C-alpha positions as CSV (number, residue, x, y, z in Angstrom):
1,M,20.0,29.5,37.9
2,V,20.7,25.9,38.9
3,K,22.6,25.1,42.1
4,P,23.4,21.6,43.6
5,L,21.6,20.9,46.8
6,S,24.0,20.4,49.6
7,G,23.6,17.5,52.1
8,I,21.2,15.4,49.8
9,K,22.3,11.9,48.9
10,D,21.4,10.9,45.4
11,G,21.9,7.2,45.7
12,G,24.6,7.1,43.1
13,Q,22.2,8.3,40.3
14,G,23.9,11.6,39.7
15,A,23.7,15.1,41.2
16,T,20.5,16.4,42.6
17,Y,19.6,20.0,41.5
18,A,17.1,22.6,42.4
19,V,15.9,25.6,40.4
20,L,16.1,28.8,42.4
21,M,13.1,31.1,42.0
22,N,13.1,34.8,42.3
23,Y,10.0,35.6,44.4
24,P,8.8,39.2,44.7
25,S,9.5,40.9,47.9
26,S,6.6,41.4,50.3
27,T,6.2,45.1,49.4
28,R,6.2,44.1,45.7
29,Q,3.7,41.4,46.3
30,F,1.4,43.8,48.0
31,L,1.7,46.3,45.1
32,L,1.0,43.5,42.6
33,W,-2.0,42.5,44.7
34,L,-3.3,46.1,44.6
35,W,-2.8,46.2,40.8
36,L,-4.6,43.0,40.2
37,S,-7.4,43.9,42.6
38,G,-7.7,47.3,41.0
39,L,-8.1,45.7,37.5
40,T,-10.7,43.3,38.8
41,V,-12.7,46.2,40.4
42,M,-12.4,48.1,37.1
43,A,-13.7,45.3,35.1
44,A,-16.6,44.8,37.7
45,L,-17.4,48.6,37.5
46,L,-17.4,48.4,33.7
47,A,-19.8,45.6,33.8
48,E,-22.2,47.5,36.0
49,Q,-22.2,50.6,33.7
50,N,-24.3,48.8,31.1
51,L,-22.2,49.7,28.1
52,S,-23.8,48.8,24.8
53,L,-23.3,45.1,24.2
54,R,-24.6,45.5,20.6
55,H,-21.4,47.4,19.6
56,G,-19.2,44.8,21.2
57,V,-17.6,47.2,23.7
58,L,-17.9,45.6,27.1
59,A,-16.7,42.0,26.6
60,P,-13.5,42.9,24.6
61,L,-12.6,45.5,27.1
62,V,-13.0,43.1,30.1
63,L,-11.1,40.5,28.2
64,L,-8.3,42.9,27.6
65,L,-8.2,43.6,31.3
66,A,-8.1,39.9,32.0
67,G,-5.1,39.6,29.5
68,I,-3.3,42.3,31.3
69,K,-3.9,40.5,34.6
70,G,-2.7,37.2,33.0
71,F,0.5,39.0,31.8
72,T,1.2,40.2,35.4
73,V,0.6,36.7,36.8
74,I,2.8,35.1,34.3
75,E,5.7,37.6,34.8
76,H,5.7,37.9,38.5
77,Y,4.0,34.8,40.1
78,M,4.9,32.0,37.6
79,G,8.6,33.0,37.7
80,L,8.9,33.6,34.0
81,R,10.3,37.1,34.3
82,Y,13.8,35.5,34.4
83,A,13.0,32.5,32.3
84,P,14.6,31.7,28.9
85,R,13.3,33.8,26.1
86,W,11.7,30.9,24.3
87,L,9.6,29.9,27.3
88,R,8.4,33.4,27.9
89,L,7.5,33.8,24.2
90,L,5.6,30.5,24.3
91,V,3.5,31.3,27.4
92,H,2.8,34.9,26.4
93,G,2.0,33.8,22.9
94,W,-0.5,31.3,24.3
95,L,-2.1,34.0,26.4
96,L,-2.2,36.5,23.5
97,L,-3.8,33.8,21.2
98,V,-6.5,32.7,23.7
99,T,-7.3,36.3,24.6
100,G,-7.4,37.4,21.0
101,L,-9.6,34.5,19.9
102,L,-12.0,35.2,22.7
103,I,-12.2,38.9,21.8
104,L,-12.7,38.0,18.1
105,S,-15.6,35.7,19.1
106,F,-17.7,38.7,19.9
107,Y,-17.5,40.1,16.4
């Protein structure tokens, strides 16, 4: 959404606009923080379990958790939840590409 700013002089250069962001409510922010913290703790606990690294189990699993955390941050904290479809696809595609390449690097 784009809305003109009221009370701001533009010096004759045209209208000044601001992009309004939809920030999560404080309750939602707390729940998102719990979700992200839970994923972090889960990844740390998995690392402490000494899963067999020869079979390539641990690193891809932790990277998958990191990808889920990245998706959450992109959607809720970067404001892309209500962004144009092309921008969401571009950013999510980048995350998927980087995460996928990192996972493949362990095989």
